[in-house]
Every structure is written in C-alpha cells, then in structure tokens.
C-alpha positions as CSV (number, residue, x, y, z in Angstrom):
1,X,85.5,157.8,25.4
2,X,86.0,161.1,27.2
3,X,88.0,161.0,30.4
4,X,86.1,161.6,33.6
5,X,85.9,165.2,34.8
6,X,86.3,165.8,38.5
7,X,84.6,168.6,40.4
8,X,86.7,170.8,42.7
9,X,85.9,173.3,45.5
10,X,88.7,175.5,46.8
11,X,88.9,177.3,50.2
12,X,91.2,180.3,50.3
13,X,91.6,183.0,47.6
14,X,94.9,184.3,48.6
15,X,98.1,183.9,46.6
16,X,98.3,180.1,47.0
17,X,94.5,179.4,46.9
18,X,94.1,181.5,43.8
19,X,96.9,179.7,42.1
20,X,95.4,176.3,42.9
21,X,91.9,177.4,41.7
22,X,93.4,178.7,38.5
23,X,95.3,175.5,37.8
24,X,92.2,173.4,38.4
25,X,90.2,175.7,36.1
26,X,92.8,175.5,33.3
27,X,92.9,171.7,33.3
28,X,90.1,170.1,31.2
29,X,90.0,167.1,33.7
30,X,88.5,169.4,36.4
31,X,85.5,171.7,36.9
32,X,86.0,174.4,39.5
33,X,82.5,174.4,41.1
34,X,83.2,176.7,44.1
35,X,85.6,179.2,45.6
36,X,85.4,180.4,49.2
37,X,87.1,183.1,51.3
38,X,85.9,185.4,54.0
39,X,87.6,188.4,52.2
40,X,85.0,189.2,49.5
41,X,87.3,191.7,47.7
42,X,90.0,189.0,47.4
43,X,87.4,186.4,46.4
44,X,86.0,188.6,43.6
45,X,89.5,189.3,42.3
46,X,90.4,185.6,42.3
47,X,87.2,184.5,40.6
48,X,87.8,186.6,37.6
49,X,91.0,184.6,36.9
50,X,89.4,181.2,37.6
51,X,86.3,181.2,35.3
52,X,84.0,182.9,37.8
53,X,82.9,179.8,39.8
54,X,80.2,180.0,42.4
55,X,81.5,182.1,45.3
56,X,81.1,181.5,49.0
57,X,82.1,183.0,52.3
58,X,81.0,179.9,54.3
59,X,83.0,176.7,53.6
60,X,80.2,174.4,55.0
61,X,77.7,176.0,52.6
62,X,80.1,175.6,49.6
63,X,80.7,171.9,50.3
64,X,77.0,171.2,51.0
65,X,75.9,172.9,47.8
66,X,78.7,171.8,45.4
67,X,79.3,168.3,46.7
68,X,82.8,168.2,45.1
69,X,85.0,165.2,44.3
70,X,88.0,167.2,45.5
71,X,88.2,169.6,48.4
72,X,91.3,171.9,48.2
73,X,92.3,174.3,50.9
74,X,95.1,176.8,51.3
75,X,94.9,178.2,54.8
76,X,97.2,178.7,57.8
77,X,98.4,175.4,59.1
78,X,96.8,175.6,62.5
79,X,93.3,174.7,61.1
80,X,94.2,171.8,58.9
81,X,92.6,169.1,61.0
82,X,89.1,170.7,61.3
83,X,89.1,171.2,57.5
84,X,90.2,167.6,57.0
85,X,87.2,166.5,59.0
86,X,84.9,168.7,56.8
87,X,86.2,167.0,53.7
88,X,85.5,163.6,55.3
89,X,82.0,164.6,56.4
90,X,81.1,165.7,52.9
91,X,82.5,162.5,51.4
92,X,85.0,164.0,49.0
93,X,87.2,161.6,47.1
94,X,90.4,163.5,47.6
95,X,91.7,166.3,49.8
96,X,94.5,168.6,48.4
97,X,96.1,171.1,50.7
98,X,99.1,173.3,51.3
99,X,102.1,172.2,53.3
100,X,102.9,171.7,56.1
101,X,100.4,169.0,56.8
102,X,100.1,170.2,60.5
103,X,102.0,172.1,63.2
104,X,102.8,169.0,65.3
105,X,103.2,165.2,65.0
106,X,100.1,164.3,67.0
107,X,97.8,166.2,64.7
108,X,99.5,164.9,61.6
109,X,99.1,161.3,62.9
110,X,95.5,161.8,63.7
111,X,94.8,163.3,60.2
112,X,96.6,160.4,58.5
113,X,94.5,157.9,60.5
114,X,91.3,159.9,59.7
115,X,92.1,159.6,55.9
116,X,92.9,155.9,56.1
117,X,89.7,155.2,58.0
118,X,87.6,157.2,55.5
119,X,89.4,155.8,52.5
120,X,90.1,159.3,51.2
121,X,93.2,160.1,49.1
122,X,95.2,163.1,50.2
123,X,97.9,165.2,48.4
124,X,100.1,168.0,49.8
125,X,101.7,170.8,47.8
126,X,105.2,169.5,47.2
127,X,105.1,170.4,43.5
128,X,108.6,171.8,43.3
129,X,110.0,168.3,42.5
130,X,108.1,168.4,39.2
131,X,110.6,171.0,38.0
132,X,112.9,170.0,35.2
133,X,116.0,170.7,37.3
134,X,114.8,168.4,40.1
135,X,113.9,165.7,37.5
136,X,117.4,166.0,35.8
137,X,119.1,165.3,39.1
138,X,116.7,162.4,39.9
139,X,117.5,160.9,36.5
140,X,121.2,161.0,37.2
141,X,120.7,159.5,40.7
142,X,118.6,156.7,39.3
143,X,121.1,156.0,36.5
144,X,123.7,154.8,39.0
145,X,126.4,157.1,37.6
146,X,127.0,158.6,41.1
147,X,127.9,155.1,42.4
148,X,126.7,154.2,45.8
149,X,124.8,157.1,47.4
150,X,126.5,158.1,50.6
151,X,124.8,161.4,51.7
152,X,122.2,164.0,50.8
153,X,122.6,167.5,52.0
154,X,119.7,169.9,51.9
155,X,119.7,173.5,53.1
156,X,117.2,176.4,52.7
157,X,116.9,180.0,54.0
158,X,113.1,179.9,54.6
159,X,112.0,179.0,58.2
160,X,111.1,175.6,59.5
161,X,107.4,175.0,59.1
162,X,107.4,176.8,55.8
163,X,110.2,174.7,54.3
164,X,111.0,171.6,56.3
165,X,108.5,169.4,54.6
166,X,109.9,170.4,51.2
167,X,113.4,169.5,52.5
168,X,112.3,166.1,53.9
169,X,110.3,165.3,50.7
170,X,113.3,165.9,48.5
171,X,115.7,164.0,50.7
172,X,113.3,161.0,50.5
173,X,112.7,161.6,46.7
174,X,116.4,161.3,46.0
175,X,116.7,158.4,48.3
176,X,113.9,156.3,46.8
177,X,111.7,156.9,49.8
178,X,113.9,154.8,52.1
179,X,112.7,154.7,55.7
180,X,114.5,156.8,58.3
181,X,115.8,155.0,61.4
182,X,116.9,157.9,63.7
183,X,117.5,161.6,63.9
184,X,119.6,164.1,65.8
185,X,118.6,167.8,65.8
186,X,119.6,171.2,67.1
187,X,117.7,174.5,67.1
188,X,118.3,178.2,67.7
189,X,116.4,181.4,68.0
190,X,112.9,182.5,69.0
191,X,112.3,185.1,66.3
192,X,109.8,183.0,64.3
193,X,107.9,181.4,67.1
194,X,105.0,184.0,66.8
195,X,104.7,183.5,63.0
196,X,101.6,181.7,61.7
197,X,104.2,179.0,60.7
198,X,105.8,178.9,64.2
199,X,109.4,177.9,63.9
200,X,112.9,178.1,65.4
201,X,115.0,180.7,63.5
202,X,117.4,177.9,62.6
203,X,117.5,174.1,62.8
204,X,120.1,171.6,61.8
205,X,120.3,167.9,62.0
206,X,121.3,164.4,60.8
207,X,119.1,161.6,59.6
208,X,120.1,158.0,59.3
209,X,118.2,156.1,56.6
210,X,117.8,152.3,56.5
211,X,119.8,152.0,53.3
212,X,122.8,153.5,54.9
213,X,122.4,157.0,53.4
214,X,123.0,160.0,55.7
215,X,120.8,163.0,55.4
216,X,122.2,166.4,56.6
217,X,119.8,169.4,56.8
218,X,119.9,173.1,57.7
219,X,116.8,175.2,57.7
220,X,116.5,178.9,58.5
221,X,118.4,182.1,58.8
222,X,121.8,180.6,59.6
223,X,121.8,178.2,56.7
224,X,124.5,178.8,54.0
225,X,123.8,181.3,51.3
226,X,123.1,180.2,47.8
227,X,124.6,183.1,45.8
228,X,123.4,181.7,42.5
229,X,119.9,182.7,43.4
230,X,118.8,186.3,44.5
231,X,115.3,185.5,45.7
232,X,115.4,184.4,49.4
233,X,112.8,181.7,49.0
234,X,114.8,180.2,46.2
235,X,118.0,180.0,48.2
236,X,117.9,176.3,48.7
237,X,120.2,173.5,47.5
238,X,119.9,169.7,47.6
239,X,123.2,167.8,46.9
240,X,123.4,164.0,46.4
241,X,126.9,162.7,47.0
242,X,127.9,159.2,45.8
243,X,131.1,157.2,45.6
244,X,131.6,158.3,41.9
245,X,130.4,161.9,42.0
246,X,127.7,164.4,42.9
247,X,124.5,165.9,41.6
248,X,122.7,168.9,43.0
249,X,119.7,171.1,42.4
250,X,119.2,174.7,43.4
251,X,115.6,175.8,43.8
252,X,116.1,179.0,41.8
253,X,119.1,178.3,39.7
254,X,119.2,175.0,37.8
255,X,121.3,171.9,38.4
256,X,124.8,170.6,38.0
257,X,126.6,167.3,38.4
258,X,130.0,165.7,38.1
259,X,129.8,162.0,37.3
260,X,131.9,159.4,35.5
261,X,130.7,161.1,32.3
262,X,132.3,164.4,33.4
263,X,130.8,167.8,34.4
264,X,127.2,168.6,33.4
265,X,124.8,171.5,34.2
266,X,121.4,172.8,33.2
267,X,118.8,175.5,33.8
268,X,115.7,175.4,36.0
269,X,113.8,177.5,38.5
270,X,110.7,176.7,40.5
271,X,107.7,177.9,38.5
272,X,104.4,177.5,40.4
273,X,102.3,177.5,37.2
274,X,104.3,175.0,35.2
275,X,105.2,172.7,38.2
276,X,101.7,173.1,39.7
277,X,100.0,172.2,36.4
278,X,101.9,168.8,36.4
279,X,100.9,168.3,40.1
280,X,97.2,168.9,39.3
281,X,97.3,166.6,36.3
282,X,98.6,163.8,38.5
283,X,95.6,164.3,40.8
284,X,93.3,163.3,37.9
285,X,95.5,160.3,37.0
286,X,95.5,159.1,40.7
287,X,91.7,159.4,40.9
288,X,91.5,157.4,37.6
289,X,93.6,154.7,39.3
290,X,96.5,155.0,36.8
291,X,99.3,156.2,39.2
292,X,100.0,156.9,42.8
293,X,100.4,160.6,43.2
294,X,104.1,161.6,44.0
295,X,102.9,164.0,46.6
296,X,100.5,161.6,48.4
297,X,99.7,162.0,52.1
298,X,101.3,158.8,53.3
299,X,104.8,159.7,51.9
300,X,104.3,163.3,53.3
301,X,103.5,161.9,56.7
302,X,106.8,160.0,56.8
303,X,108.8,163.2,55.9
304,X,106.8,165.2,58.5
305,X,107.6,162.6,61.1
306,X,111.4,163.1,60.4
307,X,110.9,166.8,60.8
308,X,109.1,166.5,64.1
309,X,111.7,164.0,65.3
310,X,114.5,166.5,64.7
311,X,112.6,169.0,67.0
312,X,112.1,166.4,69.7
313,X,115.8,165.5,69.5
314,X,116.7,169.2,70.0
315,X,114.3,169.5,73.0
316,X,115.4,166.2,74.6
317,X,119.1,166.5,73.7
318,X,119.3,162.9,72.5
319,X,119.0,160.7,69.4
320,X,115.4,160.0,68.6
321,X,114.4,156.7,67.0
322,X,111.7,156.5,64.4
323,X,108.8,155.9,63.9
324,X,107.5,158.4,66.4
325,X,104.7,157.8,68.8
326,X,102.4,160.5,70.4
327,X,104.2,163.1,72.4
328,X,104.3,166.7,73.6
329,X,103.4,169.3,70.9
330,X,106.8,170.0,69.4
331,X,106.2,173.7,68.9
332,X,105.1,174.1,72.5
333,X,108.2,172.1,73.6
334,X,110.6,174.3,71.7
335,X,109.0,177.5,73.0
336,X,109.8,176.1,76.5
337,X,113.4,175.3,75.9
338,X,114.8,177.9,73.4
339,X,116.4,180.7,75.6
340,X,115.0,184.2,75.6
C-alpha cells in the first residue's frame, strides 16, 4: 500500500521559504499545492525551483483554495501569531514555521495554548541537530562514556532572537530534555534592538536543570570566536562536559571528543538541504503517527521559555524561577533598561 501523501502550502518565497518549498516538493510524501509571497518576481523565481505550484499573493486565498494538510510559513517573527490563527481557521493538520516561535513569552504561550486547543501539531525549524556531527556527539553522550554530565556550554556569534532558540534546543537535546528550574541572565548593547529580530547585542547566562546539569550560554557579538569556522553564522560551539571527558560540536566545523576511549574527531557542517530533508521527512512520519517530531512545538516552547527567562533575569537583576507566567514583553523591557 502506498504511503499517504500530504498537501503543503508555503507562505514566503525568500531564502528560507524557497528552501522549505523545495524540500517539500522533492519529497515524495508531500505535494506542494501553493506558494505565496507579495513579491511576484521572487515568487516566480522560487516557483521554477519547486515544481511550479499554484502561486498566490494573498495567503487567505491560498489556504481557502488549496485546503492543505500542512501550512508552512517563513516570515519575520512579529507576525507569527496571526498566521498561526489562519492555520487553525483553515483546519490544517500541522503548522511548520521558522524560528523563533515568537518575540516574547506571552505570545509564545498563547500560540502553544491555541495549538493545544485546536489539536494541531506544530514544528519549528531546528533542523541543524539532524547534522551528522550533532548526531555523533549525541551518540557519545547517550553511550555514557562521558560519565555523569556536569555542564553544557553553548556559544554563538549570531544575535539573540536569531540564534537563542537553537542554543536552547541543543542544550535540551544533549540533556535529554530535562526541565529547567531557574536562570540568571545578563545583557549588553542596543545595536540590534531595531532589527526585525530585535535583540541585545550580547547575552550571557546560567541555567540550572532538574537533573543537576548546569547550562552556560553566550549569544551575540561578544561571544568567543570559533576560529575553526570562517562563516560568522557557523561560529557556534556546544560542549558537553562529563566526569570522564567531553564532546563538542561546532556548527560549521565538525565534532571532537575525549572519552575513556581516547581522542576522537569527525567532519560535519550545517547543510540546509541535507538536514532540512531529514526534518521534512519526519513531518510525514509524525503525521503518520509513527514518531514524535524532534522539533515539535511543545519542546520548542520549553526552550523559548528559558530564553525569555534569561532576558527577564537581566531586566529584573535576579534569579528567575521556571516555569514562567505572563509578564512584560521581554523586548520592550530590555529596550527600557539597556543604557543608550
């Protein structure tokens, strides 16, 4: 019996949207039934690489006419919630969207509750962890050859709302999704507050997990360099330290480890097409009911909560206990307190 084919409509024909549309088109488990963007030149260019699906400049018209199983959108983060509501209104089975899930905790919480109430699955683009170098480190961590895990240190050059959900996702990934109990954060610099991913220029912090593991993070321009990688967006490193050794992955330059078996290393670099294809395939398997998607919305919400807790800690200058409740918009709050 042939596996079920799921229909997909994609909003956004820019770099990320085109890649998502292309990956869905290339996978035999999906049919790309619509592609939408207000920039018609960009839309036409993307369509040629995605099997020439039906094209739209109005997202309501696309969803109304195509009635997709999956609504995928790759847009600036400030409009996530309204698009989420559209997906629910048109009764899609799954919403797939770019990170971050929102620009503040209140909105992320509301979106999570909307999805729960509607019974809709959601996935967020954290596909980097499908990379062979991420998986090599995960295999070492799970083997027990690092002994008892004590800390996980993650740092990246990209700014906060672009990269923090990746950082939190990989900390949780290597810590078996343990719950976070509290956070302490610090922030610096107004240079990225006017970006469409508004962020402090730099943020650092500590996360205490319920299993005793300490997370340490640095995100932004003052984070350590990663000279092994030349591309700025690949200058990120995640190091898992245990009682018997360490294992670490570099976004753009492979992995290395020192365990009771001695020193090991291997290649690897984030590849959107290869890692994204695995992410897309798991969407079909999740809709089939065979697996839970590794980038599911509930797990992402927990990571996003840690990220917003760090900003609240920096604003309020105190330890913040998790889980969070509703509060002041974190970006508005940091705009108020970061010195000119």
